[in-house]
C-alpha positions as CSV (number, residue, x, y, z in Angstrom):
1,E,13.0,-2.1,-17.3
2,T,9.6,-0.8,-17.2
3,L,11.0,2.1,-15.5
4,S,14.5,3.2,-16.3
5,G,14.3,5.3,-19.7
6,G,11.5,7.7,-19.5
7,V,9.7,7.1,-16.3
8,A,13.4,7.7,-14.5
9,E,13.9,10.6,-16.6
10,A,10.7,12.7,-15.9
11,D,10.2,11.7,-12.4
12,P,13.7,12.0,-10.3
13,F,12.4,10.6,-7.2
14,T,11.8,7.3,-8.9
15,G,14.9,7.6,-10.9
16,K,17.2,8.0,-7.7
17,L,15.0,4.5,-6.3
18,L,15.9,3.0,-9.7
19,E,19.7,4.3,-9.4
20,L,19.9,2.3,-5.5
21,Y,18.4,-0.8,-6.8
22,E,19.9,-0.5,-9.9
23,Q,23.8,-0.1,-7.5
24,I,22.9,-3.0,-4.9
25,Y,20.9,-5.6,-6.7
26,C,21.8,-5.2,-10.7
27,T,25.3,-4.9,-9.9
28,E,28.0,-7.8,-9.9
29,G,29.6,-8.3,-6.6
30,A,27.2,-5.6,-4.8
31,G,25.1,-5.9,-2.1
32,E,26.0,-8.9,-0.8
33,F,23.9,-9.1,2.1
34,A,20.6,-7.6,0.6
35,K,20.6,-10.0,-1.5
36,S,20.8,-12.8,0.8
37,A,17.7,-11.4,2.5
38,D,14.6,-12.7,3.2
39,R,11.6,-10.2,1.4
40,F,8.6,-9.0,3.1
41,G,5.6,-7.5,1.9
42,V,2.6,-5.4,3.6
43,L,0.8,-5.3,0.6
44,R,-2.7,-3.7,-0.2
45,S,-5.0,-3.7,-3.6
46,D,-7.7,-1.6,-3.7
47,Y,-10.8,-1.8,-5.5
48,M,-13.9,-0.1,-6.1
49,L,-17.2,-1.2,-7.8
50,H,-17.8,-0.2,-11.4
51,N,-20.4,-0.3,-13.4
52,N,-22.4,-3.7,-12.9
53,N,-20.8,-3.6,-9.6
54,E,-18.0,-5.3,-10.7
55,L,-14.7,-4.8,-8.9
56,K,-12.0,-2.6,-10.7
57,Q,-8.3,-2.5,-9.3
58,V,-7.3,1.1,-8.3
59,E,-3.8,0.5,-7.4
60,L,-1.8,-2.4,-5.3
61,N,-0.1,-0.4,-2.2
62,T,3.6,-1.5,-1.6
63,I,5.0,0.5,1.3
64,A,2.8,2.2,4.2
65,S,-0.1,0.4,4.0
66,S,-1.5,2.1,6.2
67,F,-5.1,1.6,8.7
68,A,-4.8,-2.1,10.1
69,G,-5.0,-0.9,13.5
70,L,-7.6,1.6,13.3
71,A,-9.9,0.3,10.7
72,S,-10.4,-2.8,12.7
73,Q,-11.5,-0.7,15.6
74,V,-14.0,1.5,13.7
75,A,-15.6,-1.9,12.5
76,Q,-15.8,-3.0,15.9
77,M,-17.7,0.4,16.3
78,H,-19.5,0.3,13.7
79,G,-20.8,-3.1,15.1
80,H,-21.9,-2.1,18.3
81,L,-23.5,0.9,17.0
82,V,-26.0,-1.4,14.1
83,E,-26.6,-3.9,17.4
84,R,-27.0,-0.9,20.1
85,Y,-29.1,1.6,18.0
86,I,-30.4,0.5,14.4
87,G,-32.0,-2.5,16.0
88,E,-34.2,-0.4,18.1
89,E,-36.8,-0.4,15.0
90,K,-38.4,-3.7,14.8
91,D,-39.0,-3.5,11.3
92,I,-35.2,-2.3,10.5
93,R,-34.1,-5.2,13.3
94,E,-35.9,-8.2,12.0
95,W,-34.1,-7.0,8.4
96,L,-31.6,-7.3,10.5
97,E,-31.6,-10.7,11.4
98,V,-32.6,-11.8,8.1
99,N,-29.8,-10.5,6.6
100,K,-27.8,-11.4,8.4
101,R,-28.6,-14.9,8.7
102,A,-28.3,-14.6,4.3
103,V,-25.2,-13.5,4.5
104,M,-23.1,-15.0,7.1
105,G,-24.8,-18.2,7.1
106,G,-24.4,-20.9,9.7
107,D,-21.3,-18.3,11.3
108,A,-24.1,-16.0,12.5
109,S,-24.8,-15.8,15.9
110,D,-28.1,-16.1,17.0
111,D,-28.7,-12.8,19.2
112,S,-26.7,-10.2,17.0
113,S,-27.8,-8.0,14.5
114,K,-23.7,-6.4,14.3
115,D,-22.9,-9.6,12.1
116,G,-23.1,-8.1,9.1
117,V,-20.4,-5.6,10.1
118,P,-17.3,-7.7,9.4
119,V,-14.3,-7.1,11.9
120,S,-10.6,-7.5,9.6
121,P,-8.4,-9.5,11.0
122,A,-5.5,-7.1,10.1
123,L,-4.2,-6.2,13.7
124,T,-3.6,-10.1,14.0
125,C,-2.5,-11.1,10.6
126,I,-0.1,-8.0,9.6
127,P,2.1,-8.7,13.1
128,A,1.8,-12.7,12.4
129,G,3.3,-11.5,9.1
130,M,5.9,-9.8,10.8
131,S,6.8,-12.8,13.6
132,V,7.5,-14.8,10.4
133,V,10.4,-12.5,9.2
134,H,11.6,-12.2,12.9
135,D,11.7,-15.8,13.6
136,R,13.6,-16.6,10.3
137,Y,15.8,-13.7,11.0
138,V,16.8,-15.3,14.2
139,S,16.7,-18.7,12.8
140,R,19.9,-17.6,10.5
141,Y,21.6,-15.3,11.9
142,C,21.3,-14.6,15.6
143,S,22.9,-17.8,17.9
144,S,21.3,-18.2,21.4
145,S,24.3,-19.1,22.8
146,D,26.2,-15.8,22.9
147,G,23.9,-14.0,25.5
148,S,22.6,-11.0,23.4
149,L,19.3,-9.6,23.5
150,S,16.8,-10.7,20.6
151,P,16.9,-8.4,17.5
152,V,14.2,-5.3,17.8
153,I,11.8,-4.4,14.2
154,L,12.5,-1.3,13.4
155,F,9.5,1.3,12.6
156,V,10.8,3.8,10.3
157,V,8.8,7.1,10.8
158,Q,7.6,10.5,9.1
159,E,9.6,13.3,11.4
160,G,6.6,15.1,13.3
161,E,3.9,11.8,12.4
162,T,0.2,12.5,12.6
163,N,-0.8,8.4,12.4
164,T,1.4,7.4,15.0
165,V,-2.3,5.6,16.3
166,D,-2.4,3.4,13.8
167,Q,0.9,2.4,13.9
168,R,1.4,1.6,18.0
169,M,-1.0,-0.6,18.0
170,L,1.1,-2.7,15.5
171,E,3.7,-2.0,18.2
172,I,1.5,-2.8,21.2
173,A,0.5,-6.4,19.1
174,L,3.5,-7.2,18.0
175,W,4.6,-7.3,22.1
176,E,1.7,-8.5,23.8
177,K,1.3,-11.7,21.0
178,H,4.7,-12.5,20.2
179,K,6.6,-10.2,22.6
180,I,8.8,-8.7,19.7
181,P,9.8,-4.9,20.8
182,V,9.5,-2.1,18.5
183,V,12.0,0.7,17.9
184,R,10.9,3.9,16.4
185,M,13.1,6.2,14.2
186,S,13.1,8.8,11.2
187,L,15.5,8.5,8.3
188,T,16.8,11.8,9.4
189,A,17.7,10.4,12.7
190,G,18.6,7.4,11.6
191,Y,22.2,8.6,9.6
192,T,22.9,8.9,13.2
193,K,21.4,6.0,15.0
194,L,22.0,3.3,12.5
195,A,25.0,1.5,11.8
196,T,26.1,-2.1,9.5
197,D,28.7,-4.3,10.1
198,A,31.0,-4.6,6.9
199,K,31.6,-8.4,8.0
200,T,28.2,-9.4,9.2
201,G,25.6,-6.9,7.4
202,A,23.9,-7.1,10.4
203,L,21.8,-3.0,11.4
204,S,22.3,-1.9,14.8
205,I,20.5,0.6,16.4
206,L,23.5,2.9,18.1
207,L,21.7,3.5,21.9
208,D,22.0,6.8,23.9
209,D,24.1,4.3,26.5
210,G,26.7,3.5,23.7
211,S,25.6,-0.2,23.4
212,S,23.6,-1.2,20.6
213,R,20.7,-3.6,19.9
214,E,20.5,-5.5,16.4
215,V,17.0,-5.4,13.6
216,S,15.3,-7.9,12.0
217,L,13.2,-6.3,10.6
218,V,12.9,-2.2,8.8
219,Y,9.3,-2.2,8.6
220,F,9.0,1.3,6.0
221,R,6.0,3.6,7.9
222,A,8.0,6.6,5.5
223,G,10.2,6.9,2.6
224,Y,7.7,7.1,0.1
225,A,7.7,10.9,-0.9
226,P,10.5,13.2,-1.5
227,T,9.2,15.2,1.2
228,D,11.0,12.1,3.3
229,Y,14.1,13.0,2.2
230,P,14.5,16.8,3.0
231,G,18.4,16.8,4.0
232,E,20.5,19.0,1.8
233,N,23.3,16.5,2.0
234,G,21.5,13.6,1.1
235,E,21.3,12.5,5.0
236,E,17.9,10.3,4.7
237,W,18.9,8.8,1.3
238,K,22.5,7.7,2.8
239,T,19.7,6.3,5.7
240,R,18.1,4.7,2.9
241,E,21.1,2.7,1.8
242,K,22.3,2.0,4.7
243,I,19.2,0.0,5.5
244,E,19.3,-1.7,2.2
245,L,22.7,-3.1,2.2
246,S,22.0,-4.4,5.6
247,R,21.2,-8.2,6.3
248,A,17.9,-7.0,7.6
249,T,14.9,-8.1,6.1
250,K,13.1,-4.4,4.2
251,C,9.1,-3.9,4.2
252,P,9.7,-3.1,1.5
253,S,12.9,-3.8,-0.5
254,M,13.4,-1.5,-3.2
255,G,12.3,-3.8,-5.7
256,Y,8.7,-4.5,-4.2
257,H,9.1,-0.5,-3.4
258,L,9.0,0.1,-7.0
259,A,6.7,-2.7,-8.0
260,G,4.0,-0.7,-6.8
261,A,4.8,2.2,-8.9
262,K,1.9,3.1,-11.2
263,K,3.9,2.8,-14.3
264,V,4.3,-1.6,-13.5
265,Q,0.9,-1.6,-12.5
266,Q,0.1,-0.1,-16.1
267,A,2.4,-2.4,-17.8
268,L,1.2,-5.3,-16.0
269,A,-2.4,-4.8,-17.9
270,R,-0.8,-4.9,-21.5
271,P,-1.8,-8.3,-23.5
272,G,0.1,-11.5,-23.1
273,K,2.5,-9.4,-19.2
274,L,0.6,-11.4,-16.5
275,E,1.0,-15.0,-18.0
276,R,4.6,-15.0,-17.1
277,F,3.6,-15.2,-13.4
278,F,1.4,-18.3,-14.3
279,S,2.4,-22.2,-14.5
280,E,0.7,-23.4,-17.4
281,D,-1.7,-25.1,-14.8
282,E,-2.5,-21.9,-13.6
283,Q,-2.9,-20.1,-17.3
284,S,-6.6,-20.2,-16.4
285,L,-6.5,-17.8,-13.7
286,V,-5.7,-14.9,-15.7
287,P,-8.3,-14.2,-17.6
288,G,-10.3,-13.8,-14.5
289,L,-7.8,-11.7,-12.7
290,R,-6.9,-9.2,-15.9
291,S,-11.2,-8.8,-15.4
292,T,-10.0,-6.4,-12.6
293,F,-8.0,-4.2,-14.3
294,A,-9.5,-0.8,-15.6
295,G,-8.6,0.9,-18.5
296,L,-4.7,1.6,-18.1
297,Y,-2.6,3.6,-21.2
298,S,1.1,4.7,-21.0
299,L,2.4,8.0,-21.7
300,G,5.9,7.1,-22.3
301,A,7.9,6.2,-25.4
302,D,6.4,2.8,-25.1
303,A,2.8,4.5,-25.8
304,C,0.7,2.4,-28.8
305,E,-2.0,3.8,-30.1
306,G,-4.3,2.5,-27.9
307,D,-2.8,4.7,-25.3
308,K,-2.7,7.6,-27.4
309,A,-6.7,7.0,-28.9
310,A,-7.4,7.4,-24.8
311,V,-5.3,10.3,-24.8
312,K,-7.4,11.8,-27.6
313,D,-10.6,11.1,-26.3
314,A,-9.6,12.8,-22.8
315,I,-8.5,16.0,-24.5
316,S,-11.6,16.1,-27.0
317,G,-14.7,16.1,-23.9
318,Q,-13.8,13.0,-21.5
319,E,-11.4,14.3,-19.8
320,G,-13.7,12.5,-16.8
321,N,-13.9,9.2,-17.6
322,Y,-10.5,9.3,-17.0
323,V,-7.6,9.9,-14.1
324,L,-3.6,11.0,-14.7
325,K,-1.4,9.7,-12.1
326,P,1.9,10.3,-11.2
327,Q,4.5,7.6,-9.7
328,R,3.9,9.0,-6.1
329,E,2.2,7.7,-3.0
330,G,0.1,9.2,-0.4
331,G,-3.1,10.8,-2.0
332,G,-3.6,14.5,-3.6
333,Y,-1.3,13.9,-6.4
334,N,-3.4,13.2,-9.3
335,Y,-5.1,15.3,-12.4
336,Y,-8.6,15.4,-12.8
337,G,-10.8,17.1,-14.9
338,E,-10.6,20.9,-16.7
339,G,-7.2,19.8,-14.7
340,L,-6.1,16.6,-16.3
341,C,-7.2,17.7,-19.6
342,A,-5.2,21.2,-18.9
343,K,-1.9,19.2,-18.7
344,L,-3.0,16.7,-21.1
345,K,-3.1,19.6,-23.9
346,E,0.4,21.3,-22.8
347,N,2.1,18.0,-23.0
348,V,0.5,16.7,-26.3
349,S,1.0,17.9,-30.2
350,G,-0.9,18.3,-32.8
351,D,-0.1,14.9,-34.6
352,M,-0.7,13.2,-31.1
353,E,3.3,13.0,-30.2
354,L,3.5,12.8,-26.1
355,S,6.3,15.0,-24.8
356,K,8.9,13.0,-22.1
357,E,7.1,15.4,-19.4
358,L,4.4,12.8,-19.6
359,A,6.4,9.8,-19.0
360,E,5.9,10.3,-15.5
361,F,2.7,10.1,-15.6
362,I,0.0,7.3,-16.5
363,L,-3.7,7.6,-17.7
364,M,-6.5,5.7,-15.8
365,E,-10.1,4.8,-16.8
366,R,-12.3,6.3,-14.0
367,L,-14.4,4.2,-12.1
368,F,-17.7,5.6,-10.9
369,P,-18.7,3.3,-7.6
370,P,-22.5,3.5,-7.0
371,Q,-23.1,6.2,-4.1
372,Q,-25.1,5.7,-1.1
373,R,-25.8,8.3,1.4
374,A,-23.5,9.1,4.4
375,C,-22.8,11.0,7.3
376,L,-19.0,11.8,8.0
377,L,-17.2,12.5,10.8
378,R,-13.5,14.0,10.8
379,A,-11.6,15.2,14.2
380,G,-14.4,14.7,16.2
381,K,-17.0,16.6,13.6
382,V,-19.4,16.1,11.7
383,E,-18.2,17.3,7.9
384,G,-21.6,16.7,6.6
385,F,-24.2,14.4,5.0
386,G,-24.7,13.1,1.8
387,D,-24.0,10.9,-1.6
388,S,-20.6,8.7,-0.6
389,I,-18.7,6.0,-2.6
390,S,-16.0,3.6,-0.8
391,E,-13.0,1.9,-2.2
392,L,-12.0,-1.5,-0.3
393,G,-8.7,-2.0,0.3
394,C,-7.4,-5.7,1.2
395,F,-4.4,-6.6,2.8
396,G,-1.5,-9.6,2.1
397,T,1.3,-10.4,3.8
398,V,4.0,-12.1,1.7
399,V,7.4,-13.5,2.9
400,S,9.8,-14.9,0.2
401,S,13.5,-16.3,0.8
402,E,16.6,-15.2,-1.0
403,S,16.2,-17.6,-3.7
404,G,12.9,-16.7,-4.2
405,E,10.7,-19.3,-2.9
406,I,7.5,-18.4,-1.2
407,V,7.6,-19.4,2.7
408,H,4.5,-17.0,4.0
409,N,1.6,-15.6,1.7
410,E,-1.7,-14.7,3.7
411,Y,-5.0,-12.8,3.6
412,A,-4.4,-10.3,6.3
413,G,-7.9,-8.3,6.6
414,F,-9.4,-5.3,5.1
415,L,-10.4,-1.6,5.2
416,L,-12.8,0.9,3.8
417,R,-12.3,4.5,3.4
418,T,-15.5,6.8,2.1
419,K,-16.1,10.1,0.7
420,F,-18.0,12.1,-0.7
421,S,-19.0,11.6,-4.2
422,N,-17.7,15.2,-5.2
423,V,-14.3,14.9,-3.9
424,D,-12.2,13.5,-6.1
425,E,-8.9,12.7,-4.4
426,G,-9.2,9.4,-1.6
427,G,-6.9,9.3,0.8
428,V,-7.8,9.6,4.8
429,A,-4.2,10.5,6.4
430,S,-4.3,13.5,3.4
431,G,-7.9,14.5,4.7
432,F,-9.7,13.6,1.8
433,A,-11.4,10.2,3.2
434,T,-12.5,8.8,6.7
435,L,-12.1,5.3,7.4
436,S,-15.3,3.4,7.2
437,S,-17.1,-0.4,7.2
438,P,-18.7,-2.3,5.0
439,Y,-21.9,-3.6,6.1
440,L,-23.0,-7.3,4.0
441,C,-26.1,-7.6,2.4
442,R,-28.1,-8.9,0.0
């Protein structure tokens, strides 16, 4: 309901996702296999420090939450560098040792200053979550007596994928720790290489030798942007629909995908909305959770006076305190500063009526994290040295049954991204930020 109407009309991509979701999950007699499938999320909630070092949520990513593998490797590298080089200076080494014990307590080893650099467990926890999904699928649908090969996990990736190494780390971990094979395929290739059994709903990969391999889990590392659906005849959309209609678990399902929309984030920040997701005994948790929300303002038909007051503030010289965000993932789509002000002025009348075109955006309070000096490297070369800010992403994995019962819900590691403070956007893959590591200190 949050996305229907203004957002779906103003943003055709979100509209198409919502249309397919309603056809499959909201139509009686349709989507039998999809509705019976488990739900799986590899989620990443991103935060920045703001004002008095308060953690504020930037967004929640529900599709293609990346860098779990590379972030773990970067932390190990930084731990090595701290121990090997920074500790050579006596005063710095002593400070590192005192700080390590203050932060890590009894968990700190006696001879390692690198303990202040935590290593993310994402490369262990995310494959473990996938293994839970895979094992549940095998238990529900696969007979050990029919002689068929066990199912595979399908990674849906982009044509010409540039983040292959990060994805391969998950693939290797799935095989080495859980003996689950992975097959990689684009939405375009899936149009001819994937088939769904009309009787059972099983999703299978059609192999070149004429045989097939059943799929237990479809893990989307693509499909979050319109550019992932280039086919003139909608081939990629047909692949997405074929996958969604199957009994394979999707990460994410279309419902989880849509739940990550900025409009949903803004709607959940409204007074009284979070309470419905907590039991009576848990209501005391709501204020603490809400305290992590930045200011979030609707630009759709449901915009209230408070939302319009924020818009008026943004076009009256305070544009630097806001970010204009569309319903899009991947980095590089937001409006800041003069561009934000111009975009709003184009679509706001003198009496503060908002045009329908603005419905695909939300207005968000801009966060101002503390700055630190940093040297950033990209593609093996020093990009520069200067003031930087960082964004912390926390991974989680969640599995729910067809009835909505939560059967797995665990923290799954973190990543830190750092960029120069004069850079607005923050994506690593889009070239605005670099992977980094926190150093825990008091």
